[in-house]
N, C-alpha and C positions, 0 to 999 in steps of 0.2 A: 504494500500500500504506500502510495506516495504522499509526501507532505505538500501543503499548499505552496504555490509559487507566489513570491512577492516581486513585483515589478515597480520600479520608479524611474521616471523619465525626467531628465534635467537638460537645460540649455547650458552648454559649456563653451569656452572660447573656441574650441576646435569644431563645434557642431553640436549634435545631440548626443546625450550620454544616457544609456539605459542600464540600470543595475538589476541583476537577477539574483534572487535568493531562494534556495530550496532545491527541490528535485525537478529536473527538466526531463520528463519522460512522456510516455504515450498519453497519460491522463492530463498533463499540464502543458504540453508543447503548443496546443492551440492558443493558449493565453499569451505565450510569447509571440506567436504569429500575429495575433490581433494587435498587440502593443507595437510591434514593428510596422505593421500595415498602417496604423493610425499615425505613427511618427512620420512615415514616408508621405502619406496623403495630406496631412494637415500642417506640417512644419517644413519650412525651407531650410535646408542645410546641405553642406557639401559632404559631411561625414556623420555617420551614426556609429557610435562605439557601444558595443554590448559588453558590459563588464560581467564576467562569469566567476569572479573571485569567491562569491558566496554560494556557488552551485555545489551541492553535496554529491549529486550523481546525475549522469546524463545517459540516455539510451539512444538507440537508432532513430527514434521518432524526434527527439530533441535535436540531434545532429542533422536530420533531414530538414527540419524546420529552419535551422540556421542556414543551411545550404540553399534552400529554396528562396529565402528572403535575401540572401546575399545577391542572388541573380535578380530579384525584384528591385533591390536597391540600385543595382547597376542600370536597370532600365529607367529609373527615376533620376539618374545622374548623381547618385549618392554612393559613397564608399562605405560599406559595412565592415567594421573592424571588430575583432574579438580581442578583448583585453583581459589580462590577468587570469587565464584559466588555471585552476589547480592541476597538479600532476595527474590525478585520476581522470579528470575531464580531458586533459591533453592526450592522455594515453587512449581513451575511448575514441576520440576524434581521429587519432592516428590509426587505430585498429579498424575503424570504419572506412578508411581510405579517403577521408575528407580533409587532408592536410591543407587544401586550398583555403580553408577557413582560417588557419593559423598563419598563412602567408602574408596577409595584409596587416601591418603593424599600425597602431594608433599614431596620429600625428604628434601628440604630446601625452604626457603621463598625468593628465589632470585627474585628481581624486575627487570623488563625490563628497558632499558635505557629510559630517558625522551625523548619524541618525539618532538624534535624541528627541525625546517627547516634549521638551520644553517649548512653549510657544515663542516664536521669534518676532520681534518688533521690527527689526531692520534686516535687510538682506545685503549680502556681499555683492559688489558690482560685477564680480567675475562670473557668478553663476546665478541662476534663478530656477526655482522649482516650477515645472510646468503645470503640475496638478498636486497641490499640497494635500496631505492627509487631513481628514476631518473626522472627529469622533462620530459614531453612529447617533442619529437623532438630532444632530445639530445642523441646521441649514445654512449658517453663515459661513462665509469664506474667510480663511486666514491668509495673511500675506506670507510669502515663503520666508 
């Protein structure tokens, strides 16, 4: 049984930055696909970096989703980069014969903001959260 997949999309100096946390498998790969599709359709950027540092496991469905959306990104004129894959994820990608995913390196090593639950009053000019978290039941929007 897989764990829920957490996705967060940020605007970074080099383009869009999508962090992925959890298990990227047959039951959650469609969520990653939807997030990448939304990023490609709604936001203009030259690069979309998918940060896999917090991915605990990946299977063929997750690798296929990344490969499929790497091709879709190229059709949109966007470079899809895989950043910081753990050793197990890198080994799974290599075993699946999808080394092309690891061939494109991110333009810079921008780190996403620290994920803390404290409300923030001001934002750093270098980055901005495109969709901040809101607690369930609260309808108002918080600044990033």
